[in-house]
C-alpha positions, 0 to 999 in steps of 0.5 A: 243313160245305162244301168252300169253307167249310172252304177259307175257313177254310184260307185264313184260317189261313194268313193269320193263322199268316203274321202270327203267325210274323212279328210273332214273327220265328219259323220256317215250324213253330215256331208250334204252336195251344197253345204261349203267345205269351208263355211258350213264344216269348218275345213281349209285349204289345205284339207281341200287340197289332200282331199285332191290329193286322194282322190288324184292318188286313190281312183287315177282322176287327175283335176286340173290345178286352175279348178281348185279354187271352185272346189267348194262344195261336194257337188262340185267335186263331183262334178269335177271328177265327173269331168276327169272321167269323161277325159 
């Protein structure tokens, strides 16, 4: 993996993390890779749809709707976004 690829990946993660923090109303440092959006951060499915919509609109990645149910953590969300980036 090149340094440029690492920089792009880090930047993408920062952008996704910022969107999730804003929509879930979390402070910096609260969001972990494996924290469950609904169980650990008291979110709901509508908020998660808003997160995905913002990622699609602001970052230009289209996440397939059939993947929405599996997007329960930041790690799962990043995998989905990175999968879209590879296409």
